[in-house]
N, C-alpha and C positions, 0 to 999 in steps of 0.2 A: 505494499501500499504506499503510495507515496501522497505526501503533504506540500501546499504550497500557500506563501500568503502573499494575496495581490490585492491590491487596494483595500487594507486593513481588514481583509475577509479571508476564512480559512477554505481550502478547499480539498478534498481528496479525490484521489484515485485510484482505481486498485485493476491490475491486470497480471497477465499472465507473460513470463519469459524463461527463455532458458539462460539467456545471458543480460543477468539483471542492470549490471554497469551500463553494459552499450547501449542498455533499451533504457535506461536515466538520462544518459549524454544526449539521444535522438531526442527524446522530451524536453530536455532542456534548450535545446537547439531549434524546437519550436518543428520537429520533424518526426512526432511521436501523433498521437491520438490528437482527433482537430479539438476535444475538449480541455487538452494538453495546452495548447499553443499560446505563447504569449506569457507562459507565467515560468517561476523558478523552482522546481519539483526537489525535493530528500525524501531520501526512504525512512521510512518510520517504523515498518513492519514486512518482516517478509518471512517464509515458511518454503520448505524444499519436501517435495515429493517424491515419492519411489517413479512414479510413473505420471505422463499427461493426462492421461483420463481421469485420475484423482485430482490432481492440479488444477483442471478445467473446472471440476463440480465445486474446489472449495472456492474457486474465482467466484463463479456464480451466486454462492451461497452469501461471500462475503460482499458483492456487488452490492445485493439485495438486502442487506442487512443493516441500516441504516443505526440499529443501536450498537450494533458492535464496530461499526465504526466510528463510530465518537468515542465510543469507548478506549479504542485503541489512540485517537488522535488525543483525548484527553493525560491518556498515560502518560504520551510522548511529550506533550507540553510541561506536563508535569516535570519531569525529570529532566527535560530540556527545559528551565524557564529563560535561557538566554536567544530560544530561538529566533524571539518577532527581533531582537535589534539584530542577530547575523544575518536575519534574511531580508532586510532592508538594503 
């Protein structure tokens, strides 16, 4: 899960990738998904799966579970209190 601070609002993005850091670079160069363009993204949650099928099922669940996404975001922000200042 990625997090971005843009115009004083937090945005999250959930996606699947075999090469997470290369994908993050693409998102930050505005070459990723349309919804990620124009924002600076940070990895706040990642999980490794034994096969693609399980990974895609988990991705789908997380994309549609707004409460879990919010919980992950809040936990990250509590642990990284300076995120707001380093993101600007």
